[in-house]
N, C-alpha and C positions, 0 to 999 in steps of 0.2 A: 063243199071244199071250200076249208077258208082261206080269206086273201094270204098273201105274205109279204113281209116287211123286212126290211133290213136296216138294223141299226149299228150305224158308224161310230164306233167310240164307246168305251165305257165308264168314261167318269159319271157324277152322280145324275147327270142330264141323261145321260144314254143308258143308263141301268133302270133310272126310273121310266123312261120311255119305255124300254123293253118290259118293265115289268108291267106296267099299266095295259100295254098294248096284247101281252100273252092269252088274256082272257077271250080276244077278238080274232085276234090272228095270230098266223104261225110267223114266229120271230127268229132272227138269226142276229146275234150280237158278233160284231167283229172288229178287233179292239188291236190294235198295232204292236202293242207293248206285249211284253211276255208274262204280265200279271194284269188284272182287270181293277180297276176303279180309277184312273187319272189320280187326282191331286189327293186320295183317299189313300193312302202310302204307311202302312204298318210294318215296322222292321222287328224281327225277333233277336232280342239282346240276351245272351248269357251273361251271369256273373258268378264267380266262383263264389259258391255257398250259399246262393238265393234262386230261387225260381227262375225260370226265363224270364223277362222283360218285353212286354208287348210297347214299341215306344211309335209316336207319330212322326211325319215328316213333312206333312202337308197340309190338308185337312185336318183341324185340331180340335176348334171349338165351335158351339153354336149356341144362341140363346131362345129363351122362352117368348121372346117380344116378336122377333123377326122373321123366325123360323118355322112357322106353324105347318107348313105341310112336310118337312124334314121331320119334325116331333112325331106327327101322324106316320109316316112311312116306318119311323123305330119302332111307334106302339105295335102298327101290322106287323112288323115282323121280330118282334118281343126283343128288340136291340134294348140294352140295360145302360144308362147312361150316369153319371153320378156328377153332383157342383163342383165348380171350379173357380179358382181366383183369377180375375182380370185385369191384373194391375201393370202397370208398366213404367220404365224408367228410362232415362234420359241422361248419359254419361260423356261428359265433352272432355278428350285427352288436349285442346286449346286451353281452357281456362280453368278444367280441374272439377267443373261444377258435375256433380250426382246427385240427382234426388228421385223418387219415387210417386206418381201417383196412384189413387186406389190403394193404399196401403197407410191412409189416415198420417196423422202429424209427423210418426217416426218415421214415414217413407220421404215427406216431403223435407225433414228437416233430417236427413240421413248424416250430413256434415252437419253437427253442431253448429259451428261457426256461422251458417247460412241465418242464422237466427239474427245476428247484427249486418248482415250485407245487404244493404237498401237497396243494390241493383237486381237483388233474387228478390224481395219482399217484394218489389213493385211490378215483377215481373209474374209472382201467382197473384196480386191484383188485375193484373191484365188478363190473368185467364177467368175473371169472374165478368170482368167487360167483353170480355172475346165471344164468351157462351150468351150472353145477355144480348149482344148485337147481332150473332149468328141467328138465335130463335128468333128476334124481331124481324130479322128478314125474310124468314120462312112465315110469319103471321102477314104480311104484307101480300097485295096481289102483286104478282110477276110483272117487272117495267124494264122496258128498253133501256131506262137511265141507272137501274140498280147496278153495281158491281158483278160484271160477268165473271170472271175468275177468283179463284183464292186468292192469287196476288193484288188484285186489282180491291179487293174486299180489306186485307189488310192494310193496303197502302191509303187506301180512303180513309179509313178508321185511323189513320198515325201510330200503327203498332210499331215498335221500336224494331231494330235491325237484333238485338239482343233478344226479343219476343220471339221473332220470327225463327229463328235459328235454335233457340233451346226450347222451343216449346209447337211453335205453328205449324213447321216444316216436319217435325219427327212424326207427330201425334199423324200425320197423312204418309208418311213413309213408313211408318209403322203397319199400318192398317192394308196399304196398297203397295208396300214393298216399291215404292217409286222413288228416283231421286230429286233433288232440289227443285230443277226448273219444271220438272213434271210434275210435282205437289203443287207448285204454284200457277199450274196454268190449269189445274181442273175446273170446272164450272163451279160457281160457288154455291149456287143455290142446290143443285144435285148432290153437294158434298156433304153439305150442312143437314140436307134430309138424311143422308146415309148416317152420319154422324150420332143426328137425335134418335132414330131408331136405335140406335147400339148403345146408346145411355153415355156417350161422350161429349155433351151440351148441358150436363147438369152434373153436381156434385154429389147429387141424393139421387135414387129413383131408378138406376140402371138396372138394367134386365139383368137378371139368373141367367149365369152362362154354365153349360155342360159339356163335357167329353165324352166318348164313350168308352164304356167300360172294356178293357180289353183291345182298346185300339180302334180305330176307324174301317179297318179291314173285317171288322164281325159284321157290320152291314153290309160289306161288300159282298162276303161270302153267303152271308144268308140271300139275297138277292141273285147273284147267279144260280145258286142251287135249284131256285125257281125257275129257270130258263131251260128249255129245251135242248139248246141249240146256241151255246156260248163258246166263241173261238178265241182264246188268246195268240197272238205271234202270227197275226190277221190283216197284215196291211193291206189299204184299200189306195188303188193306184189312181181309180178315177171312175166317175160315178156320170152315168150319162141318160137322158131321158130316151124312151121308145115307145112308139105307138101304144103299146101295153102296157106301160109302166118304166121301169128303170132295166141298165143294165151295168153291173159292178164290174171292174176288172180288180183282181186282187195280187198283190204282190208276186204270188207263186205262178201268173199266169192263167190262172182260171177266169170265165167269165159267167157271172152268174146274175140271173135274172128274178127279177122279184116284181110283186104289184107296185112297192111304195117305198120309199127310203126315208130314215130319219137321219141325216145328220147332226151329231152331237158332238162337235168338234167345236176347237174355238174358230172364231169366223175367217180367221185368215187361211186356215187348213182348208175350210168348207168350199171356200170360193176356188181355192187352189185344185178341189179334188172336181169340179164341177166342169165338164167340157163343153157345155154349153148353156153357162149363166145368163140370164137376161138382164139386158139393163137396170132395172132396180136390183136384182141380187148381185151385181158387182156392185154399185151403188152403196149398196146400203152394209153389205159384206166388207167392204173395201174400205168402210169409215172407221174400221178399230185397229188400235193400235195395240203392241203387247212390248213386255217387261221381260228380260230374261235374267234369273236369278240363280247364280250358281250355291246350290244348299249342300251343305256338310252335317250329317250325324256324328256327334263326336262327343268327347268328354274333357277336353280341356277348359277347368275353371276360369281360368284367365280371359275369357271373353265375357263373365260376367263382371258388374263395378266390383270396386275394391270394398267400397263403402255396404259394410252389411245391411243395413237397413233398405238401400237402393237396389238389392237384388229382387227382381220382381219375374213377374210372368215372361212379359215381353221387354227386351232389354235394347234400345238404340246406341247406338256408337258413332262419336264421329271424332275424327283423329284432330279435328281443326275447326274454330266456331265459325267458320266460313266455307267449310269442307262441303264440296260438290260432289256429284257422281252417284253411283249405287248406293241405295241405303246398306248398313251393316247391321243388322236385328240378328238378336239372338234370344231363342225361344228356350226357356228352362223349364223341359219337359217333366221334371219329377215336381214340379208345383201344377202345372198345369194338367197332368194327367193322374197325379197323386200317387205316384209311382215311388214303393218303399225300397229305398234300396242306399248304400253307403254311398252309391257312386252317381255323381251328377250325369243326367243325359241331356244333352244341349244339340238344339237346331240352330245354325249359323247361317245367315244369307251373307253373301257377297265379301267374305273374309278369308277365304282359302289360304291365303299368303301367310297370315298370323295365325293360323292355328297350329298346333304340334301335330305334325301328320303323324305320330305315334299314336294319338287319341283318335285317330279317326275311323269311324264305325263304318259309313256308307257316306257317295257324294251322289247328287240326284242335280238335275236340271229344271226347275219348274218356271212357269210362263205365267204371267198375270196380264191381266187387261189394265190396260192405261185409258182413264175416262177425259174425254173432249169436249166440247160443245159437239163436234160431228158426231161421235158416238152416241152421246145420250141421246142426240134427235133421233139416230139410226133404230134406237131401241124403242122410239116408239112405233115403228115401223114394223 
């Protein structure tokens, strides 16, 4: 008789755990939501006179440098992918600046007048200095004397407030869906390691990015099809250790027993499920913080920059030069997913009040991790 295991949560971690364990265990996958996939969330959107479009709103892209295991999984599942463009724009309603990186000179000078704007030219030159200094930090042994946070790094090296607001903060906010203060508190070495791996610390030599053909639900569907017992709409209330394994209480009052369990949720949710968490589990899982981002799939083109050449795959927007609070980011899904349609499909974070309600296709809440020195240290445990 094979050992039994429950996997709680059907994001990519839970699905992969269940898929891997199925060869040696009897696996039961338990998902609270009415769909599998977590941030892999694909919407079927009709447009009159066109085939239905499969539009993602959570997990969108991966690359050939930092996702080798995911790429291997896709090959195992025969999931088709195709190349995509990872350009990023920044638009400030305060000073009117609009530009896009990753699109060459036409993106950097989407507003032709910026050719003669000395402050903008200084900022562009500052980007090269920023990249060199970040790489230099990574190539020196870690020291207690080095800047510990992103904000410390920017201050120590004398980057201007204009540079912070119109480049340094938006880059991090776009990648991690984090607000201004949160971005500046990120551990510098950890952040730069991530940025280098993803090609943000070089003008050339960036990895090739890909998106899943037909939407990310293609890989979710293939994984679920290979599981004998996958249950959606099955929230778990608690997980308890027993002498023989684990006991799981579900939202509908069932008590399920297994030899073992994989809790594949966010750390704070995992801690809340454990009825008998050890001091180490409380310390490690309790070290993680999260941001909550209201996300809309819509067709309101006003969320893209007005300068045509500044329209990019990722578009960061701020209402003032010193804007604080949750980041406003719009993903242009036609460009990211290669969608051929007369209609623009957009995914915007944290700007529900500025989007024409008649254009809204779907509303979601997504949670993203906030990286702090405590959470980075906890990851190593």
